[in-house]
C-alpha positions as CSV (number, residue, x, y, z in Angstrom):
1,M,-11.2,5.9,-28.3
2,E,-10.9,4.0,-25.1
3,P,-7.8,1.9,-24.4
4,V,-8.3,-1.8,-24.0
5,P,-7.1,-3.0,-20.6
6,S,-4.0,-5.1,-20.9
7,A,-3.3,-8.4,-19.2
8,D,-1.1,-6.7,-16.7
9,D,-3.9,-4.2,-15.9
10,E,-6.3,-7.1,-15.3
11,H,-3.8,-8.9,-13.1
12,Q,-3.2,-5.8,-11.0
13,Q,-7.0,-5.3,-10.7
14,Q,-7.3,-8.8,-9.3
15,I,-4.5,-8.1,-6.8
16,N,-6.3,-4.9,-5.7
17,D,-9.6,-6.8,-5.4
18,H,-7.9,-9.3,-3.2
19,T,-6.2,-6.8,-0.9
20,K,-9.1,-4.3,-0.7
21,L,-12.0,-4.6,1.7
22,N,-15.5,-5.8,0.8
23,L,-18.6,-4.2,2.4
24,W,-18.7,-6.4,5.5
25,Q,-14.9,-6.3,6.1
26,G,-15.2,-2.5,6.0
27,V,-18.1,-2.7,8.5
28,A,-16.0,-4.9,10.8
29,L,-12.9,-2.7,10.7
30,L,-14.9,0.6,11.2
31,T,-16.8,-1.0,14.1
32,A,-13.6,-2.3,15.7
33,D,-12.1,1.2,15.5
34,C,-15.1,2.9,17.0
35,L,-16.2,0.5,19.6
36,G,-13.6,1.3,22.3
37,V,-13.2,2.2,25.9
38,G,-15.8,5.0,25.6
39,V,-18.5,2.3,26.1
40,L,-17.3,1.9,29.7
41,A,-18.5,5.4,30.5
42,L,-21.8,5.3,28.6
43,P,-24.1,3.6,31.2
44,Y,-23.1,6.3,33.8
45,D,-23.7,9.0,31.2
46,A,-27.2,7.7,30.6
47,Y,-27.7,7.7,34.4
48,K,-26.6,11.3,34.8
49,L,-28.8,12.5,31.9
50,G,-31.8,10.6,33.0
51,W,-32.8,7.2,31.6
52,S,-35.2,8.5,29.0
53,F,-33.3,11.6,27.9
54,G,-29.9,9.8,27.9
55,L,-31.1,6.9,25.7
56,S,-33.0,9.3,23.4
57,F,-30.0,11.6,22.9
58,L,-27.7,8.7,22.2
59,I,-30.1,7.2,19.6
60,I,-30.5,10.6,17.9
61,N,-26.8,10.9,17.5
62,F,-26.5,7.9,15.2
63,P,-28.6,9.2,12.3
64,I,-26.9,12.6,12.8
65,N,-23.5,11.0,12.5
66,Y,-24.7,9.0,9.4
67,V,-25.7,12.3,7.7
68,A,-22.3,13.8,8.4
69,G,-20.5,10.7,7.0
70,K,-22.8,10.8,4.0
71,Y,-21.7,14.3,3.3
72,L,-18.0,13.2,3.4
73,S,-18.7,10.2,1.1
74,V,-20.6,12.4,-1.5
75,I,-17.9,15.0,-1.5
76,A,-15.1,12.4,-1.9
77,L,-17.0,10.7,-4.8
78,D,-17.4,14.1,-6.5
79,L,-13.7,14.9,-6.1
80,E,-12.7,11.6,-7.5
81,S,-15.1,11.8,-10.4
82,D,-13.6,15.2,-11.3
83,S,-10.1,13.8,-11.0
84,D,-11.0,10.9,-13.3
85,A,-12.5,13.1,-15.9
86,Q,-9.4,15.3,-16.0
87,E,-7.2,12.3,-16.2
88,D,-9.3,10.8,-19.0
89,G,-9.3,14.0,-20.9
90,Q,-5.5,14.4,-20.5
91,D,-5.0,10.8,-21.6
92,A,-7.2,11.2,-24.7
93,T,-5.4,14.4,-25.7
94,E,-2.0,12.8,-25.3
95,L,-3.1,9.7,-27.3
96,D,-4.5,11.9,-30.1
97,E,-1.3,13.9,-30.2
98,T,0.8,10.7,-30.3
99,V,-1.3,9.1,-33.1
100,G,-1.2,12.4,-35.1
101,N,2.6,12.6,-34.8
102,A,3.0,9.0,-35.8
103,E,0.7,9.5,-38.9
104,V,2.7,12.5,-40.0
105,E,5.9,10.6,-39.5
106,M,4.6,7.7,-41.6
107,Q,3.5,10.0,-44.4
108,E,6.9,11.6,-44.5
109,N,8.6,8.2,-44.7
110,N,6.3,7.2,-47.5
111,V,7.1,10.3,-49.4
112,H,10.8,9.8,-48.8
113,R,10.6,6.2,-50.1
114,R,8.6,7.2,-53.2
115,K,11.1,10.0,-54.0
116,S,14.0,7.7,-53.6
117,R,12.3,5.3,-56.2
118,K,11.5,8.2,-58.5
119,T,7.9,7.0,-58.8
120,Y,4.6,8.1,-57.4
121,A,2.5,5.2,-58.7
122,E,3.3,2.7,-56.0
123,I,1.2,4.2,-53.1
124,P,0.6,1.3,-50.6
125,I,-3.1,0.6,-50.2
126,S,-2.5,-1.1,-46.8
127,P,0.3,-0.5,-44.3
128,S,3.4,-2.5,-44.7
129,A,4.9,-4.7,-42.0
130,E,7.2,-1.9,-40.9
131,E,4.3,0.6,-40.7
132,S,2.3,-1.9,-38.7
133,M,5.1,-2.2,-36.2
134,V,5.1,1.6,-35.8
135,D,1.3,1.5,-35.2
136,E,1.8,-1.1,-32.4
137,D,4.6,0.9,-30.9
138,I,2.4,4.0,-30.6
139,F,0.8,2.2,-27.6
140,N,3.9,0.3,-26.4
141,D,5.9,3.5,-26.2
142,E,3.5,4.8,-23.6
143,D,4.8,2.2,-21.2
144,V,8.5,2.8,-21.6
145,G,10.3,5.3,-19.6
146,E,13.0,7.7,-20.8
147,D,15.7,5.3,-19.6
148,G,14.1,2.4,-21.7
149,S,12.8,0.6,-18.6
150,E,9.1,-0.3,-18.4
151,D,6.9,2.3,-16.7
152,R,3.5,0.7,-17.0
153,H,0.6,2.2,-15.1
154,D,0.0,-0.7,-12.7
155,E,-2.6,1.1,-10.8
156,S,-6.2,0.1,-11.3
157,P,-8.9,2.7,-11.6
158,I,-9.4,2.4,-7.8
159,H,-5.8,3.5,-7.3
160,S,-5.7,6.1,-10.1
161,H,-7.6,8.6,-7.8
162,T,-5.5,11.2,-6.1
163,S,-4.8,11.1,-2.4
164,S,-7.1,14.1,-1.9
165,T,-9.8,12.0,-0.4
166,Y,-7.7,9.7,1.8
167,D,-8.5,11.4,5.1
168,L,-10.0,14.5,6.7
169,I,-6.9,16.5,6.4
170,S,-6.4,15.9,2.7
171,I,-10.0,16.3,1.7
172,T,-10.1,19.6,3.6
173,G,-7.2,21.0,1.7
174,Q,-8.8,19.9,-1.6
175,V,-12.2,21.4,-0.9
176,F,-10.8,24.7,0.5
177,H,-8.1,25.0,-2.1
178,G,-5.4,25.9,0.3
179,P,-3.2,24.7,3.2
180,Q,-4.6,27.0,5.9
181,A,-7.9,25.0,6.6
182,A,-6.0,21.7,6.3
183,R,-3.5,22.8,8.9
184,L,-6.3,23.7,11.3
185,V,-7.9,20.3,10.8
186,A,-4.5,18.6,11.2
187,F,-4.1,20.4,14.5
188,L,-7.5,19.1,15.7
189,Y,-6.7,15.7,14.4
190,Y,-3.4,15.3,16.2
191,T,-4.8,16.9,19.3
192,N,-7.4,14.2,19.3
193,I,-4.8,11.5,19.0
194,F,-2.7,13.2,21.7
195,L,-5.6,13.2,24.2
196,V,-6.9,9.8,23.2
197,L,-3.4,8.4,24.0
198,G,-3.7,9.9,27.4
199,D,-7.1,8.3,27.8
200,Y,-5.7,4.9,26.7
201,L,-2.9,5.2,29.3
202,L,-5.4,6.1,32.0
203,V,-7.4,3.0,31.2
204,M,-4.2,0.9,31.1
205,S,-3.3,2.3,34.5
206,R,-6.6,1.0,35.8
207,A,-6.0,-2.3,34.1
208,V,-2.4,-2.6,35.6
209,S,-3.7,-1.7,39.0
210,A,-6.4,-4.4,38.7
211,M,-3.9,-7.0,37.6
212,L,-1.9,-6.2,40.8
213,E,-5.0,-6.5,43.0
214,D,-5.2,-2.7,43.4
215,K,-2.3,-2.6,45.7
216,I,-0.6,0.3,44.0
217,C,-1.9,3.8,43.4
218,L,-2.9,5.1,40.0
219,P,0.2,7.3,39.2
220,I,2.5,4.3,39.9
221,A,0.3,2.0,37.8
222,G,0.4,4.6,35.0
223,L,4.2,4.7,35.2
224,I,4.4,0.9,34.7
225,A,1.9,1.1,31.8
226,S,4.0,3.9,30.2
227,L,7.2,1.9,30.4
228,L,5.4,-1.2,28.9
229,M,3.9,0.9,26.1
230,F,7.3,2.6,25.4
231,A,8.8,-0.8,24.8
232,I,5.9,-2.0,22.6
233,C,6.1,1.2,20.5
234,Q,9.6,0.4,19.5
235,L,8.2,-2.4,17.3
236,K,7.5,-0.3,14.2
237,T,5.8,-3.3,12.4
238,M,2.9,-3.2,14.9
239,A,1.1,-0.6,12.7
240,N,1.2,-3.0,9.7
241,L,-0.9,-5.5,11.7
242,G,-3.7,-3.0,12.2
243,R,-6.5,-4.9,10.5
244,K,-6.0,-8.3,12.2
245,V,-5.0,-7.0,15.6
246,S,-8.0,-4.6,15.7
247,V,-10.4,-7.6,15.4
248,V,-8.6,-9.5,18.2
249,S,-8.6,-6.3,20.3
250,L,-12.3,-5.9,19.7
251,L,-13.0,-9.5,20.9
252,A,-11.0,-8.8,24.1
253,M,-13.1,-5.7,24.7
254,V,-16.3,-7.8,24.2
255,I,-15.1,-10.3,26.8
256,V,-14.4,-7.5,29.3
257,L,-17.8,-6.0,28.7
258,G,-19.4,-9.4,29.4
259,Q,-17.5,-9.7,32.7
260,C,-18.4,-6.1,33.8
261,L,-22.1,-6.7,33.1
262,F,-22.2,-10.1,34.7
263,H,-20.7,-8.9,38.0
264,H,-22.7,-5.7,38.0
265,R,-26.0,-7.5,37.6
266,T,-25.1,-10.2,40.2
267,G,-24.1,-7.5,42.6
268,S,-20.7,-9.1,43.4
269,A,-18.8,-5.9,43.2
270,V,-17.8,-3.5,46.0
271,P,-20.6,-1.0,46.7
272,I,-20.4,2.1,44.6
273,D,-19.2,5.3,46.2
274,V,-22.0,7.3,47.8
275,S,-20.9,10.5,45.8
276,E,-21.8,8.7,42.6
277,R,-25.3,8.1,43.8
278,E,-25.9,11.8,44.4
279,D,-28.0,13.8,41.9
280,P,-25.6,14.9,39.1
281,S,-25.1,18.7,38.7
282,M,-25.9,20.6,35.6
283,W,-22.2,20.6,34.6
284,Q,-22.0,16.8,35.0
285,K,-25.0,16.4,32.7
286,L,-23.4,18.7,30.1
287,S,-20.2,16.7,30.4
288,A,-22.2,13.5,29.8
289,L,-23.4,14.9,26.5
290,A,-19.8,15.4,25.3
291,S,-18.9,11.9,26.4
292,I,-21.6,10.6,24.1
293,A,-20.1,12.6,21.3
294,F,-16.8,10.8,21.9
295,A,-18.4,7.3,21.9
296,V,-20.6,7.8,18.8
297,G,-18.3,9.9,16.5
298,S,-17.2,7.7,13.6
299,Q,-15.9,10.1,10.9
300,K,-12.3,10.5,12.1
301,L,-11.2,7.3,10.3
302,F,-14.2,6.9,8.0
303,L,-12.4,8.3,4.9
304,N,-9.3,6.1,5.7
305,I,-11.4,3.0,5.7
306,R,-13.4,4.1,2.7
307,H,-10.1,4.4,0.8
308,E,-9.5,0.7,1.4
309,L,-12.9,-0.5,0.1
310,K,-13.1,-2.3,-3.3
311,D,-16.2,-0.2,-4.2
312,R,-16.0,3.2,-2.6
313,K,-19.7,3.8,-3.6
314,Q,-20.5,1.4,-0.7
315,A,-18.9,3.8,1.9
316,S,-22.2,5.2,3.1
317,E,-23.7,1.7,3.4
318,T,-20.6,0.6,5.3
319,L,-21.0,3.5,7.7
320,G,-24.7,2.8,8.2
321,W,-24.1,-0.9,9.1
322,S,-21.2,0.0,11.4
323,L,-23.3,2.6,13.2
324,T,-26.1,0.1,13.6
325,S,-23.7,-2.5,14.9
326,Y,-21.9,-0.6,17.6
327,G,-25.0,1.5,18.3
328,A,-26.9,-1.7,19.2
329,T,-24.0,-2.8,21.4
330,Y,-24.1,0.5,23.2
331,L,-27.8,0.3,23.8
332,L,-27.5,-3.3,25.0
333,V,-24.7,-2.4,27.5
334,I,-26.7,0.6,28.9
335,L,-29.9,-1.5,29.3
336,L,-28.1,-4.4,30.9
337,A,-26.1,-2.0,33.3
338,G,-29.4,-0.8,34.8
339,P,-30.3,2.5,36.4
340,H,-27.3,2.7,38.8
341,P,-24.1,1.8,37.1
342,P,-20.6,2.8,38.3
343,S,-18.9,5.8,36.6
344,F,-16.3,3.4,35.2
345,L,-18.1,0.1,34.3
346,F,-14.9,-1.9,34.9
347,D,-15.2,-1.1,38.6
348,A,-18.2,-3.5,38.7
349,I,-15.7,-6.4,38.7
350,P,-14.7,-7.4,42.2
351,E,-11.2,-8.2,43.4
352,G,-9.9,-11.6,42.6
353,M,-8.9,-13.7,39.6
354,S,-11.8,-12.5,37.4
355,R,-10.7,-8.9,37.9
356,R,-7.0,-9.7,37.1
357,I,-8.1,-11.5,33.9
358,A,-10.3,-8.7,32.9
359,G,-7.4,-6.2,33.6
360,L,-5.1,-8.2,31.4
361,L,-7.7,-8.3,28.5
362,L,-8.4,-4.6,28.9
363,W,-4.7,-3.8,28.9
364,G,-4.3,-5.9,25.7
365,H,-7.2,-4.1,24.0
366,V,-6.0,-0.7,24.8
367,A,-2.3,-1.5,24.2
368,V,-3.1,-2.4,20.6
369,S,-5.0,0.9,20.0
370,Y,-2.3,2.9,21.8
371,A,0.5,1.3,19.8
372,I,-1.2,1.9,16.5
373,N,-2.1,5.5,17.2
374,C,1.3,6.3,18.8
375,Q,3.1,4.9,15.8
376,A,0.9,6.8,13.4
377,L,1.5,10.0,15.3
378,C,5.3,9.5,15.6
379,S,5.6,8.5,11.9
380,S,3.8,11.7,10.8
381,I,6.0,13.9,13.0
382,D,9.1,12.1,11.8
383,R,8.2,12.7,8.1
384,A,7.6,16.4,8.9
385,L,11.0,16.6,10.6
386,V,12.8,14.9,7.7
387,S,11.1,17.1,5.1
388,R,12.2,20.3,6.9
389,F,15.6,19.5,8.4
390,P,18.6,17.7,6.9
391,V,19.0,14.3,8.5
392,T,20.8,11.1,7.8
393,S,19.5,7.6,7.7
394,N,21.6,6.8,10.8
395,D,19.4,9.2,12.8
396,S,16.2,7.2,12.1
397,S,16.4,5.0,15.2
398,K,17.4,7.9,17.5
399,R,14.5,10.0,16.2
400,W,12.0,7.2,16.7
401,L,13.3,6.6,20.2
402,G,13.0,10.3,21.0
403,L,9.6,10.7,19.5
404,T,8.1,7.7,21.3
405,S,9.7,8.9,24.5
406,I,8.0,12.3,24.2
407,V,4.6,10.8,23.3
408,C,4.7,8.3,26.2
409,V,5.7,11.0,28.7
410,S,3.1,13.4,27.4
411,S,0.4,10.6,27.6
412,Y,1.4,9.9,31.2
413,L,1.1,13.6,32.0
414,V,-2.4,13.8,30.4
415,A,-3.6,10.7,32.2
416,N,-2.5,11.9,35.6
417,A,-3.5,15.6,35.0
418,I,-7.1,14.4,34.3
419,P,-7.2,11.1,36.2
420,F,-11.0,10.8,35.9
421,F,-12.0,8.6,33.0
422,K,-15.5,10.1,32.4
423,D,-14.1,13.7,32.4
424,L,-11.2,12.9,30.0
425,V,-13.6,11.2,27.6
426,A,-15.9,14.2,27.8
427,L,-13.1,16.6,27.1
428,I,-12.0,14.6,24.1
429,G,-15.5,14.4,22.8
430,A,-16.2,18.2,23.1
431,L,-12.8,19.6,22.1
432,T,-12.0,17.3,19.1
433,S,-14.7,14.7,18.3
434,I,-17.5,17.2,17.7
435,P,-15.5,19.6,15.5
436,L,-14.0,16.7,13.5
437,T,-17.0,14.4,13.1
438,L,-19.9,16.8,12.9
439,M,-18.8,20.4,12.3
440,L,-16.1,19.7,9.7
441,P,-18.4,17.6,7.4
442,S,-21.0,20.3,7.4
443,L,-18.5,23.0,6.6
444,L,-17.0,20.9,3.8
445,H,-20.5,20.4,2.4
446,Q,-21.2,24.1,2.5
447,K,-17.9,24.9,0.7
448,A,-18.4,22.2,-1.9
449,S,-21.9,23.4,-2.6
450,K,-20.7,27.0,-2.9
451,L,-22.8,28.2,0.0
452,R,-21.7,30.6,2.8
453,L,-19.9,28.7,5.5
454,W,-21.5,29.9,8.7
455,L,-24.7,31.7,8.0
456,P,-27.0,31.6,4.9
457,R,-27.7,34.8,3.0
458,I,-30.9,36.4,4.1
459,G,-33.5,35.8,1.4
460,H,-31.1,33.7,-0.7
461,C,-32.0,30.3,0.7
462,C,-33.9,28.7,3.5
463,P,-31.9,28.6,6.8
464,L,-32.7,24.9,7.1
465,S,-31.4,24.0,3.6
466,G,-28.0,22.3,3.0
467,S,-26.0,21.3,6.0
468,Y,-26.9,24.4,8.1
469,P,-29.0,22.3,10.6
470,L,-26.0,20.0,11.2
471,L,-23.7,23.0,11.6
472,L,-26.0,24.7,14.1
473,F,-26.3,21.4,16.1
474,S,-22.6,20.9,16.2
475,L,-21.9,24.5,17.3
476,V,-24.3,24.3,20.2
477,F,-23.1,20.7,21.0
478,F,-19.5,21.9,21.0
479,V,-20.0,24.9,23.4
480,V,-22.3,23.0,25.8
481,G,-20.1,19.9,25.9
482,L,-16.8,21.9,26.4
483,V,-18.2,24.0,29.2
484,G,-19.6,20.9,30.9
485,A,-16.4,18.9,30.5
486,L,-14.2,21.7,31.9
487,S,-16.6,22.3,34.8
488,S,-16.8,18.6,35.7
489,I,-13.0,18.3,35.7
490,D,-12.8,21.3,38.1
491,Q,-15.4,19.7,40.4
492,D,-13.7,16.4,40.5
493,W,-10.3,18.0,41.3
494,L,-12.0,19.6,44.3
495,N,-13.8,16.5,45.4
496,H,-11.4,13.6,44.6
497,G,-8.0,15.2,44.7
498,K,-5.6,17.2,42.5
499,P,-3.6,15.8,39.6
500,F,-1.0,13.1,40.4
501,S,-2.6,12.5,43.8
502,C,-2.4,8.8,45.0
503,R,-6.0,7.8,45.4
């Protein structure tokens, strides 16, 4: 017996449909989150790898990332289906027990009334008004708490799912049935955010320097950017504006890209450093591979955005269209940048008003991303502290001030320890993007399919079955990219100066 949805349930479903994302809204949000500052390094990456190989490797990564995201979507749907089946079975059992108890109680009441009248002839053929009220209350009592207040299940079916598929951390804990794997993924996840914040601050340092006509060195510009971001991060409501602000931030980035490409193609920028024209070393080529992993990887926030879709079965389609959208943008930027782009595409804009405007727009784009990621990181750390240590509500502002201070200082240290944009992007791509966006989905698929995690059993299945090809690709990609990124950083330290040097 299936319960008929009440008017309140239908009203709540309408509210959920209004607040949730449709397919194209999901595509826009995922594209806005993925299409970031990494695109400023892509033309130079293609140049280091060689025009043909660089473009080919970039294009190949899009279907690979789609397959990885498809694995996540299928696993999430299976987990939610199992959860719904368990909930439906439990609800049916509880309903049967409630109806059974009510019928027993009504029979006892009838026997009591007949005994009190000393007659057994007057057995009611249809339920009396009193009994009808009891039947109605069988379902009404489900919605009343122990204290007599209403406790209706306002959540629609889309909200009745557990939070086990909300993000990479939670789905890992659910698939591996334990906290150990989830903690490892959480470590990688927050390391990614930590390094990305340093990358954002490095870009903001370049933007601040551009707004001041490059009259200050990078560490000083980074200090100014850090102070500005520290002030912005005190506005906790910034995270609640994520959807709308992300779209505005994306538009600002598109304008900056247009300026960069225009000035690069017209040749109005300062001539590029001769060292950037030299043939790239093997380590620089390997580093370029990792930089592509950072730019293309889309699974870090895929499950979060999937959770906000009206129809989660459209998650794979959302990912496909998003990869197509920003993939086409990447290819267009690389083609328009030509065969000899600067290592940081923003450097194609010459000094003057245009560079100052571009610097302001770039700072605005990165500031939004920095604020949202910083607040997400600080909120997570704050909840962990509150759950483990006794605190009072009066300590909330002090904790937030301390956490944002630590994050801003650490971001400043990362940005100046590795002050080379292309190298920092490559390090993030190799160290965190590849494990999170490629390796983890393949391992989750192996575990969910009850296959061996790392190597197939000899004679049990084909080595190319399941997600083993993706796992093998991600392992090789991880090792090659990480070696290249670290070697490239060491080379640039020797050729361009040590950390915190004023260049």
